[in-house]
C-alpha positions in Angstrom: -8.1 174.1 103.9 -6.8 170.6 103.9 -3.8 170.1 105.7 -1.4 167.4 104.1 0.4 165.8 106.5 4.3 164.2 106.8 3.7 161.9 109.9 1.0 159.8 109.8 -0.1 156.5 112.0 -0.4 154.7 109.1 0.8 155.5 105.8 -0.1 155.0 101.8 0.9 152.3 99.6 0.3 152.0 96.2 -2.3 149.3 95.5 0.5 145.8 96.2 2.4 147.2 97.8 6.0 147.7 96.3 6.7 144.9 93.8 3.0 146.3 92.2 4.9 149.6 92.5 7.6 147.9 90.5 5.4 146.1 88.1 3.7 149.8 87.5 6.9 151.4 86.5 8.3 148.5 84.3 5.0 148.7 82.0 4.7 151.7 81.7 8.6 153.3 81.5 10.4 153.8 78.0 13.7 152.7 78.4 14.7 151.0 75.1 18.8 151.6 76.0 17.6 150.0 79.4 19.6 153.1 81.1 19.7 153.2 84.7 16.8 155.1 85.9 16.5 156.6 89.8 15.6 159.5 91.6 12.9 160.3 94.2 8.9 161.7 93.4 7.2 163.6 96.6 3.7 163.5 96.2 0.2 163.5 98.1 -1.6 160.8 98.5 -5.4 162.5 98.8 -8.4 161.7 100.9 -9.3 159.4 97.7 -6.5 157.4 97.3 -5.3 160.1 94.0 -2.3 161.3 93.3 -1.8 164.6 93.2 1.3 167.2 93.1 4.1 165.1 91.9 7.2 167.1 92.1 10.4 165.3 91.3 13.1 165.6 94.5 16.0 164.1 92.8 16.8 162.2 88.8 19.4 161.2 87.5 19.3 161.5 83.5 17.8 164.4 81.6 14.1 164.6 80.8 13.2 162.7 84.0 11.0 165.1 85.3 8.9 164.9 81.3 9.4 160.6 81.9 7.8 160.4 85.3 5.4 162.8 86.4 3.1 161.7 83.4 3.7 158.2 84.7 2.7 159.0 88.4 0.0 161.1 87.5 -1.2 157.8 86.2 -1.8 155.9 88.5 -4.5 153.9 90.0 -5.7 155.1 93.4 -3.4 154.2 96.1 -4.4 152.8 100.1 -5.3 155.8 102.5 -2.8 157.4 105.3 -4.8 157.3 108.6 -4.2 159.6 111.8 -6.4 157.6 114.3 -9.3 156.7 112.6 -9.2 159.3 110.1 -7.8 159.0 106.2 -5.9 161.8 105.4 -4.2 163.7 103.1 -0.2 163.0 103.3 3.0 163.2 101.4 5.1 160.3 100.4 8.1 160.0 98.5 8.2 157.5 95.7 11.7 156.0 95.2 12.9 154.7 91.5 15.6 152.6 91.2 15.3 150.5 88.0 
């Protein structure tokens, strides 16, 4: 069984960093009423950079889960988390605030 780590030496990251992550959400979110969208989604970044097990921790609107989970699952591969020189599965909180 592969462990999932909370504490790592090097955290996983969306390719291009936080600005690229924000651009990804803005491109993929359907928000015609320009309402405030905020929340936190906990994911696992796998050893190959894919996202798995998204779980909404907090969301400010009805249907947040249904809107955000499919977008999160379409994300490109992330840079990996490391402990020492070994890539590991790690939790990551994605903060959404648009």
